[in-house]
VOPAGU-2260 file (C-alpha; in pm, 1 decimal, decimal comma):
REM VOPAGU-2260
SITE   aa  ch    i         X         Y         Z
SITE  MET   A    0    7130,5      18,8   18613,8
SITE  ILE   A    1    7039,9     373,9   18503,6
SITE  ARG   A    2    7178,7     312,7   18155,7
SITE  LYS   A    3    6972,7      -5,8   18127,9
SITE  ILE   A    4    6662,7     192,2   18217,7
SITE  VAL   A    5    6748,2     456,4   17955,2
SITE  THR   A    6    6804,1     184,8   17693,3
SITE  VAL   A    7    6474,0      18,7   17772,0
SITE  PHE   A    8    6303,8     358,2   17758,7
SITE  PHE   A    9    6441,6     434,1   17415,0
SITE  ILE   A   10    6330,8      95,7   17283,9
SITE  GLY   A   11    5986,3     177,5   17419,9
SITE  LEU   A   12    6007,2     514,8   17248,7
SITE  ILE   A   13    5980,9     356,9   16905,4
SITE  ILE   A   14    5654,5     169,6   16961,8
SITE  PRO   A   15    5426,4     251,5   16663,0
SITE  ILE   A   16    5139,1     491,2   16704,2
SITE  VAL   A   17    4853,8     603,1   16490,4
SITE  ILE   A   18    4910,8     959,6   16376,7
SITE  SER   A   19    4648,0    1197,2   16505,7
SITE  SER   A   20    4419,8    1329,9   16235,0
SITE  CYS   A   21    4401,8    1698,4   16151,8
SITE  ARG   A   22    4143,3    1899,8   16343,4
SITE  ARG   A   23    3994,1    2200,7   16174,0
SITE  ASP   A   24    3903,3    2505,6   16376,4
SITE  GLU   A   25    3702,1    2680,8   16107,7
SITE  GLN   A   26    3415,4    2567,7   15887,4
SITE  ILE   A   27    3530,7    2582,5   15526,5
SITE  GLN   A   28    3281,3    2614,6   15244,5
SITE  PRO   A   29    3325,1    2374,9   14949,9
SITE  ALA   A   30    3486,1    2520,5   14641,2
SITE  THR   A   31    3253,1    2608,2   14356,2
SITE  ASN   A   32    3526,0    2620,1   14093,0
SITE  ASN   A   33    3897,4    2585,8   14043,5
SITE  THR   A   34    4164,8    2747,4   13834,4
SITE  GLY   A   35    4469,2    2600,1   13669,8
SITE  ASP   A   36    4519,2    2272,3   13488,5
SITE  THR   A   37    4385,6    1993,9   13711,2
SITE  THR   A   38    4365,5    1730,1   13438,5
SITE  GLN   A   39    4685,6    1560,1   13547,4
SITE  VAL   A   40    4653,1    1192,8   13636,7
SITE  PHE   A   41    4689,7    1125,0   14009,1
SITE  LYS   A   42    4985,8     893,5   14032,8
SITE  PRO   A   43    5221,7    1018,9   14304,7
SITE  THR   A   44    5570,0     873,3   14346,9
SITE  PRO   A   45    5655,8     729,4   14690,3
SITE  TYR   A   46    5926,5     935,8   14859,6
SITE  SER   A   47    6242,0     742,5   14945,9
SITE  ILE   A   48    6426,1     859,9   15256,3
SITE  GLU   A   49    6800,9     809,5   15282,0
SITE  TYR   A   50    6848,0     765,1   15654,5
SITE  PRO   A   51    7171,8     871,2   15826,5
SITE  LYS   A   52    7427,5     608,2   15915,3
SITE  GLY   A   53    7605,7     539,5   16242,0
SITE  TYR   A   54    7307,3     418,9   16445,4
SITE  LEU   A   55    7022,0     180,0   16393,6
SITE  TRP   A   56    6845,9     496,6   16285,6
SITE  PRO   A   57    6472,8     479,8   16368,4
SITE  ARG   A   58    6242,5     478,3   16066,1
SITE  LEU   A   59    5932,6     689,7   16019,7
SITE  LEU   A   60    5614,3     507,8   16103,5
SITE  ALA   A   61    5410,4     394,3   15806,8
SITE  ASN   A   62    5147,4     664,5   15770,7
SITE  THR   A   63    4849,4     530,8   15582,7
SITE  THR   A   64    4659,3     860,4   15608,7
SITE  ASN   A   65    4943,8    1080,8   15479,9
SITE  PRO   A   66    5211,9     871,5   15307,0
SITE  LEU   A   67    5522,7    1053,3   15187,7
SITE  THR   A   68    5537,3    1116,5   14813,2
SITE  ASN   A   69    5772,0    1320,4   14596,2
SITE  GLU   A   70    5480,8    1539,1   14490,2
SITE  GLY   A   71    5356,1    1589,0   14846,1
SITE  VAL   A   72    5699,9    1677,0   14982,0
SITE  GLU   A   73    5769,7    1923,6   14699,4
SITE  LEU   A   74    5430,1    2086,7   14747,5
SITE  GLY   A   75    5491,4    2107,8   15121,6
SITE  LYS   A   76    5829,6    2270,0   15063,9
SITE  LYS   A   77    5677,9    2528,6   14829,2
SITE  LEU   A   78    5406,4    2610,1   15083,4
SITE  PHE   A   79    5663,2    2625,5   15366,6
SITE  TYR   A   80    5848,0    2904,5   15184,7
SITE  ASP   A   81    5538,1    3087,4   15057,5
SITE  ALA   A   82    5410,9    3399,1   15237,8
SITE  ILE   A   83    5062,7    3323,2   15105,0
SITE  LEU   A   84    5012,5    3137,6   15433,9
SITE  SER   A   85    4999,6    3465,7   15629,4
SITE  ALA   A   86    4721,2    3722,8   15630,7
SITE  SER   A   87    4961,0    3996,8   15519,5
SITE  ASN   A   88    5129,4    3778,7   15256,1
SITE  THR   A   89    5462,0    3882,7   15408,6
SITE  ILE   A   90    5545,7    3592,3   15640,9
SITE  SER   A   91    5610,1    3228,7   15553,4
SITE  CYS   A   92    5702,5    2935,5   15773,9
SITE  ALA   A   93    6061,8    2994,2   15662,9
SITE  THR   A   94    6054,4    3350,7   15795,1
SITE  CYS   A   95    6082,8    3217,0   16150,9
SITE  HIS   A   96    6234,8    2878,9   16061,2
SITE  LYS   A   97    6540,6    2953,0   15847,2
SITE  GLN   A   98    6752,6    2670,1   15712,5
SITE  GLU   A   99    7081,7    2838,6   15802,7
SITE  TYR   A  100    6974,0    2827,7   16167,7
SITE  ALA   A  101    6861,2    2463,0   16148,9
SITE  PHE   A  102    6510,7    2588,9   16071,8
SITE  THR   A  103    6472,3    2823,0   16365,9
SITE  ASP   A  104    6515,9    3199,2   16406,2
SITE  ASN   A  105    6818,5    3386,5   16538,8
SITE  ARG   A  106    6594,0    3626,6   16728,4
SITE  ARG   A  107    6481,5    3569,7   17085,8
SITE  PHE   A  108    6120,6    3619,0   16975,0
SITE  SER   A  109    6008,4    3625,7   16613,4
SITE  LEU   A  110    5787,2    3902,7   16479,6
SITE  GLY   A  111    5432,1    3869,7   16346,3
SITE  PRO   A  112    5279,1    4024,2   16031,6
SITE  ASN   A  113    5233,5    4364,7   16194,3
SITE  GLY   A  114    5545,2    4360,0   16409,4
SITE  GLU   A  115    5382,9    4168,7   16694,5
SITE  VAL   A  116    5643,0    4012,8   16925,3
SITE  GLY   A  117    5606,5    3644,3   17005,9
SITE  THR   A  118    5623,0    3502,8   17356,3
SITE  ARG   A  119    5837,7    3193,0   17295,3
SITE  ASN   A  120    6152,4    3123,2   17100,8
SITE  SER   A  121    6105,9    2967,4   16758,9
SITE  MET   A  122    6172,8    2592,1   16780,5
SITE  PRO   A  123    6418,8    2432,6   16535,8
SITE  LEU   A  124    6260,7    2192,8   16286,7
SITE  PHE   A  125    6450,4    1870,6   16234,0
SITE  ASN   A  126    6399,9    1506,7   16328,7
SITE  LEU   A  127    6043,7    1601,0   16423,9
SITE  TYR   A  128    5911,1    1258,2   16337,6
SITE  GLY   A  129    6088,3    1125,4   16647,1
SITE  SER   A  130    5800,5    1265,7   16853,7
SITE  GLU   A  131    5564,5    1044,1   16658,6
SITE  LEU   A  132    5751,0     740,2   16789,0
SITE  LEU   A  133    5634,8     807,7   17144,6
SITE  PRO   A  134    5380,9     561,4   17286,6
SITE  ASN   A  135    5012,9     624,1   17213,3
SITE  SER   A  136    4945,7     754,5   17563,6
SITE  ASN   A  137    5152,7    1067,3   17498,9
SITE  THR   A  138    4928,8    1318,9   17323,7
SITE  HIS   A  139    5155,8    1619,5   17387,0
SITE  ARG   A  140    5415,9    1585,3   17116,3
SITE  PHE   A  141    5466,6    1920,1   16944,5
SITE  MET   A  142    5526,6    2285,5   17035,3
SITE  TRP   A  143    5714,8    2398,7   17344,5
SITE  ASP   A  144    5407,6    2340,6   17561,7
SITE  GLY   A  145    5298,6    2014,0   17399,5
SITE  SER   A  146    4979,8    2177,4   17274,5
SITE  GLN   A  147    4968,2    1984,7   16946,2
SITE  PRO   A  148    4928,4    1605,6   16925,2
SITE  GLY   A  149    5042,4    1563,1   16564,0
SITE  LEU   A  150    5242,0    1728,7   16289,0
SITE  GLU   A  151    4932,2    1801,8   16084,0
SITE  THR   A  152    4775,5    2004,0   16366,1
SITE  GLN   A  153    5111,0    2160,6   16455,6
SITE  VAL   A  154    5133,1    2296,4   16101,4
SITE  LEU   A  155    4805,2    2485,1   16132,4
SITE  ALA   A  156    4867,4    2638,3   16476,4
SITE  PRO   A  157    5107,0    2919,1   16368,9
SITE  ILE   A  158    4900,4    2991,2   16058,1
SITE  MET   A  159    4597,3    3074,5   16273,9
SITE  ASN   A  160    4786,5    3234,4   16563,5
SITE  PRO   A  161    4704,4    3610,4   16566,1
SITE  ILE   A  162    5060,3    3710,7   16663,5
SITE  GLU   A  163    5228,8    3474,8   16418,7
SITE  MET   A  164    5066,7    3446,7   16073,4
SITE  ASN   A  165    4713,6    3557,2   16163,8
SITE  GLN   A  166    4558,1    3383,6   15865,0
SITE  SER   A  167    4195,5    3275,4   15828,9
SITE  LEU   A  168    4185,6    2916,0   15708,8
SITE  ALA   A  169    3886,3    2995,7   15489,2
SITE  GLU   A  170    4072,0    3286,8   15328,8
SITE  LEU   A  171    4380,5    3074,2   15276,0
SITE  GLU   A  172    4173,3    2815,7   15093,0
SITE  ARG   A  173    4027,3    3083,2   14868,5
SITE  GLU   A  174    4371,5    3225,6   14787,5
SITE  LEU   A  175    4516,7    2885,3   14707,0
SITE  ARG   A  176    4219,4    2789,4   14486,1
SITE  ALA   A  177    4258,2    3111,4   14287,7
SITE  HIS   A  178    4633,4    3067,3   14249,0
SITE  PRO   A  179    4767,4    2995,4   13896,3
SITE  ILE   A  180    4986,4    2701,9   14008,9
SITE  TYR   A  181    4864,3    2549,8   14335,8
SITE  PRO   A  182    4550,1    2371,8   14204,9
SITE  THR   A  183    4764,9    2168,1   13967,4
SITE  LEU   A  184    5023,5    2091,2   14237,5
SITE  PHE   A  185    4756,9    1974,9   14484,4
SITE  LYS   A  186    4602,0    1760,3   14210,5
SITE  LYS   A  187    4937,6    1594,0   14145,6
SITE  ALA   A  188    5007,2    1541,3   14515,5
SITE  PHE   A  189    4667,0    1429,7   14641,1
SITE  GLY   A  190    4439,5    1375,6   14342,5
SITE  ILE   A  191    4193,7    1640,2   14462,3
SITE  ASP   A  192    3994,5    1888,8   14255,9
SITE  SER   A  193    3932,2    2129,4   14543,4
SITE  ILE   A  194    4205,5    2255,1   14777,4
SITE  THR   A  195    4118,1    2224,8   15145,6
SITE  ILE   A  196    4310,3    2302,6   15461,7
SITE  LYS   A  197    4338,4    1932,6   15538,4
SITE  TYR   A  198    4569,5    1890,0   15239,4
SITE  VAL   A  199    4765,5    2206,2   15315,7
SITE  ALA   A  200    4850,9    2056,4   15654,5
SITE  MET   A  201    4928,2    1717,8   15499,2
SITE  ALA   A  202    5167,6    1866,3   15244,0
SITE  ILE   A  203    5364,6    2084,2   15486,7
SITE  SER   A  204    5388,1    1803,1   15742,2
SITE  GLN   A  205    5527,5    1574,3   15471,2
SITE  PHE   A  206    5805,8    1825,6   15409,4
SITE  GLU   A  207    5870,8    1862,1   15782,2
SITE  ARG   A  208    5899,2    1484,3   15823,9
SITE  ILE   A  209    6189,4    1465,5   15578,4
SITE  LEU   A  210    6392,8    1730,9   15764,6
SITE  ILE   A  211    6634,3    1474,5   15906,7
SITE  SER   A  212    6967,3    1581,0   16054,6
SITE  GLY   A  213    7229,5    1315,0   16123,9
SITE  GLN   A  214    7554,1    1394,1   15939,5
SITE  SER   A  215    7762,1    1561,3   16207,9
SITE  LYS   A  216    8120,4    1492,6   16308,7
SITE  PHE   A  217    7988,9    1274,8   16590,3
SITE  ASP   A  218    7786,6    1071,2   16341,4
SITE  LEU   A  219    8101,8    1017,5   16136,5
SITE  TYR   A  220    8278,4     915,3   16458,4
SITE  LYS   A  221    8004,0     658,1   16519,2
SITE  GLN   A  222    8074,6     519,7   16171,3
SITE  GLY   A  223    8449,3     503,4   16231,0
SITE  LEU   A  224    8509,9     778,5   15974,4
SITE  ALA   A  225    8627,5    1053,7   16210,7
SITE  GLN   A  226    8809,6    1088,6   16540,6
SITE  LEU   A  227    8716,5    1305,2   16835,7
SITE  ASN   A  228    8998,3    1513,4   16980,1
SITE  GLU   A  229    9094,0    1491,0   17347,1
SITE  SER   A  230    8862,4    1770,4   17459,6
SITE  GLU   A  231    8565,0    1634,0   17265,1
SITE  THR   A  232    8628,3    1286,4   17407,6
SITE  ARG   A  233    8638,5    1419,4   17762,8
SITE  GLY   A  234    8322,6    1617,8   17692,9
SITE  MET   A  235    8146,8    1302,5   17576,3
SITE  LEU   A  236    8230,9    1146,2   17913,0
SITE  VAL   A  237    8101,8    1454,1   18098,6
SITE  PHE   A  238    7776,9    1428,1   17900,2
SITE  GLY   A  239    7725,4    1062,6   17992,5
SITE  SER   A  240    7842,7    1076,0   18352,7
SITE  GLU   A  241    7577,2    1076,6   18623,8
SITE  GLU   A  242    7826,7    1239,0   18858,1
SITE  LYS   A  243    7916,8    1520,2   18617,7
SITE  GLY   A  244    7700,4    1650,3   18331,4
SITE  ASP   A  245    7418,9    1399,0   18378,7
SITE  CYS   A  246    7275,8    1508,9   18043,0
SITE  PHE   A  247    7161,8    1170,5   17917,3
SITE  HIS   A  248    6846,3    1137,9   18126,8
SITE  CYS   A  249    6665,4    1393,6   17911,9
SITE  HIS   A  250    6882,3    1393,6   17600,2
SITE  GLY   A  251    6936,9    1021,4   17558,6
SITE  ASP   A  252    7217,0     770,4   17575,7
SITE  ILE   A  253    7459,8     861,1   17296,4
SITE  HIS   A  254    7500,6     494,0   17205,0
SITE  PHE   A  255    7129,8     429,9   17143,3
SITE  ASN   A  256    6946,1     759,1   17087,7
SITE  PRO   A  257    7048,6     949,0   16772,2
SITE  PHE   A  258    6794,1    1225,8   16834,2
SITE  PHE   A  259    6967,4    1364,9   17147,7
SITE  THR   A  260    6629,5    1424,3   17311,7
SITE  ASN   A  261    6365,8    1202,5   17467,6
SITE  TYR   A  262    6098,3    1429,0   17310,6
SITE  ARG   A  263    5926,5    1450,0   17649,9
SITE  MET   A  264    5823,9    1739,7   17871,3
SITE  HIS   A  265    6035,2    1852,1   18167,2
SITE  ASN   A  266    6062,1    2142,6   18410,5
SITE  ASN   A  267    6435,1    2215,4   18400,2
SITE  GLY   A  268    6436,6    2461,2   18688,9
SITE  LEU   A  269    6468,7    2786,0   18497,1
SITE  ASP   A  270    6280,7    2992,0   18756,5
SITE  SER   A  271    6174,3    2979,3   19118,8
SITE  VAL   A  272    5865,1    3181,1   19024,0
SITE  ILE   A  273    5717,4    3039,7   18704,5
SITE  LYS   A  274    5578,1    3296,9   18462,2
SITE  ASP   A  275    5499,1    3059,5   18175,2
SITE  SER   A  276    5326,8    2742,3   18297,3
SITE  GLY   A  277    5398,2    2539,6   17983,2
SITE  LEU   A  278    5227,3    2201,5   17967,0
SITE  PHE   A  279    5008,2    2291,7   18266,9
SITE  ILE   A  280    4813,6    2528,2   18040,2
SITE  MET   A  281    4710,9    2223,8   17835,8
SITE  THR   A  282    4647,8    1970,0   18112,4
SITE  GLY   A  283    4557,2    2163,8   18428,1
SITE  ASN   A  284    4769,4    1911,6   18618,6
SITE  PRO   A  285    4986,9    2083,2   18884,5
SITE  ALA   A  286    5258,5    1825,3   18817,3
SITE  ASP   A  287    5294,5    1978,6   18469,5
SITE  ILE   A  288    5368,3    2334,3   18583,4
SITE  GLY   A  289    5669,1    2473,6   18400,1
SITE  LYS   A  290    5718,5    2170,4   18178,4
SITE  PHE   A  291    5841,8    2227,1   17823,7
SITE  LYS   A  292    5950,4    2007,5   17536,5
SITE  THR   A  293    6306,5    1879,2   17561,0
SITE  PRO   A  294    6488,9    2015,8   17253,5
SITE  SER   A  295    6750,3    1820,1   17063,1
SITE  LEU   A  296    7115,1    1899,6   17131,6
SITE  ARG   A  297    7198,4    1868,8   16764,0
SITE  ASN   A  298    7295,6    2181,6   16570,1
SITE  LEU   A  299    7337,9    2398,4   16879,8
SITE  SER   A  300    7591,2    2622,8   16705,9
SITE  PHE   A  301    7313,8    2736,3   16470,6
SITE  THR   A  302    7010,7    2757,7   16699,7
SITE  ALA   A  303    7088,4    3032,3   16953,5
SITE  PRO   A  304    6929,3    3184,2   17154,2
SITE  TYR   A  305    6836,0    2895,2   17381,5
SITE  MET   A  306    6547,8    2779,6   17605,0
SITE  HIS   A  307    6176,3    2825,1   17539,9
SITE  ASP   A  308    6208,1    3195,8   17612,1
SITE  GLY   A  309    6543,5    3247,1   17440,3
SITE  ARG   A  310    6703,4    3383,0   17755,5
SITE  PHE   A  311    7053,4    3246,8   17689,9
SITE  ASN   A  312    7262,3    3371,5   17397,3
SITE  THR   A  313    7559,7    3137,0   17425,7
SITE  LEU   A  314    7632,8    2772,9   17501,2
SITE  GLU   A  315    7859,4    2888,2   17780,8
SITE  GLN   A  316    7559,1    3049,8   17951,1
SITE  VAL   A  317    7351,9    2734,8   17906,5
SITE  VAL   A  318    7617,4    2505,6   18052,5
SITE  GLU   A  319    7676,0    2739,5   18347,1
SITE  PHE   A  320    7302,3    2749,0   18412,2
SITE  TYR   A  321    7289,0    2370,8   18443,4
SITE  ASN   A  322    7607,2    2375,3   18646,0
SITE  SER   A  323    7507,1    2632,1   18907,1
SITE  GLY   A  324    7187,1    2818,5   18815,2
SITE  VAL   A  325    6910,0    2558,0   18826,6
SITE  TYR   A  326    6629,6    2611,8   19077,4
SITE  ARG   A  327    6636,4    2267,0   19233,2
SITE  LYS   A  328    6314,5    2269,4   19434,4
SITE  GLY   A  329    5940,2    2274,6   19385,5
SITE  TYR   A  330    5813,6    2157,2   19047,0
SITE  THR   A  331    6163,4    2116,2   18903,1
SITE  ASP   A  332    6231,3    1776,2   18747,2
SITE  GLU   A  333    6370,3    1509,0   18978,3
SITE  PHE   A  334    6682,6    1471,1   18763,6
SITE  MET   A  335    6767,7    1833,7   18840,4
SITE  ARG   A  336    6677,9    1814,4   19208,6
SITE  LYS   A  337    6909,0    1520,2   19270,6
SITE  HIS   A  338    7205,4    1761,8   19246,5
SITE  PRO   A  339    7109,9    2005,8   19525,9
SITE  GLU   A  340    7453,3    2168,5   19527,6
SITE  GLY   A  341    7479,5    2192,5   19149,8
SITE  LEU   A  342    7694,4    1987,3   18914,3
SITE  LYS   A  343    8025,1    2134,2   19035,1
SITE  LEU   A  344    8182,6    2115,4   18690,5
SITE  THR   A  345    8533,6    2252,0   18654,3
SITE  GLU   A  346    8617,8    2508,4   18388,4
SITE  GLN   A  347    8781,9    2226,2   18192,5
SITE  ASP   A  348    8468,8    2010,6   18225,5
SITE  LYS   A  349    8252,4    2290,8   18088,9
SITE  ALA   A  350    8485,7    2364,4   17797,7
SITE  ASP   A  351    8506,0    1995,4   17712,4
SITE  LEU   A  352    8129,2    1951,2   17725,9
SITE  ILE   A  353    8079,0    2241,3   17485,2
SITE  ALA   A  354    8344,9    2097,6   17254,4
SITE  PHE   A  355    8154,6    1768,8   17246,0
SITE  LEU   A  356    7820,0    1937,2   17186,2
SITE  LYS   A  357    7964,6    2115,5   16884,3
SITE  THR   A  358    8046,4    1778,1   16727,9
SITE  LEU   A  359    7667,4    1743,0   16682,8
SITE  ASP   A  360    7656,5    2032,5   16433,7
SITE  ASP   A  361    7536,7    1915,5   16092,3
SITE  TYR   A  362    7666,4    2152,5   15824,6
SITE  ASN   A  363    7530,3    1930,4   15548,7
SITE  PHE   A  364    7181,1    1981,2   15687,0
SITE  ILE   A  365    7188,2    2360,3   15697,9
SITE  ASN   A  366    7340,1    2377,0   15349,0
SITE  ASN   A  367    7135,5    2106,3   15175,4
SITE  PRO   A  368    6992,8    2267,8   14858,6
SITE  LYS   A  369    6710,9    2009,7   14847,5
SITE  LEU   A  370    6558,5    2167,8   15158,8
SITE  ASN   A  371    6509,3    2516,3   15015,7
SITE  VAL   A  372    6351,5    2677,2   14712,1
SITE  ARG   A  373    6636,1    2909,7   14617,2
């Protein structure tokens, strides 16, 4: 019965939504002039996504306000890797979201332009569009605390954050308009004669939408092109067993959900005394205390440290936490509280589960030259 509920939930997950429009937090003055060659004809080429195989892989929603184009994606990639986005011109999106770590950082907390230390672990960036498949009622789709409703607004949040990139949106516009190349690139991508923050967010979010990871060993297994060894097979059973790992409630049924997350917010019982209230900060609803975005289980070998505060350095620590360390009272999610004595996994169970999780590593993704500017 539980698996039927999970299946129905995932089908409901892919109901179309209308993408939230970008909200601007600063008043930007219109440009009085432009530099660079902006005489190019606006005729962008639609971007064609090659979806992974092995599942009925969900498609991106048709986005009439920000359709994917080759020119938009390439512009977004260039911006993603450009330190012009930060006030100090020393930090880019890629500084804290490195491809070799599945577009996250290998530090517990990333550093800002003047050495400021962040307060949450950098989230990996792949399969982000899955959050956009949530029903319309869910407005908390992005960031650990669900503070951003859409990718376009998510893009701007770290740019403006004083301990991340600390950039004035007005100043960023001025720098981009005065740049020798960007006016032409924006013209090609969007047909505009004046660069505005709206189009900066649109370009970067286009690039982030094409960061799709689905070429792991497990994906090949789903296609009949690879075999799992005995330990990996046992680990797959631990993952899907309600009596053992019970992972699938939050990370999806492996037969139907290729994302390995439900993209929803949960309190996973990290602490008895909650220091970071998570989603509650956004909603003020006591039921949301300590809730954070459920991360994907893909690419775990590349994305350490783990949890929203980066407290765990190894997968062994993470698995042992869920086995015996969860605070199973109070605001903790019901799926955690239903195991009051812990999961009681054996050492073999834990080793097998980790072996299975490593079959979700996508080496093609972290080495794909099309996703970097080098």
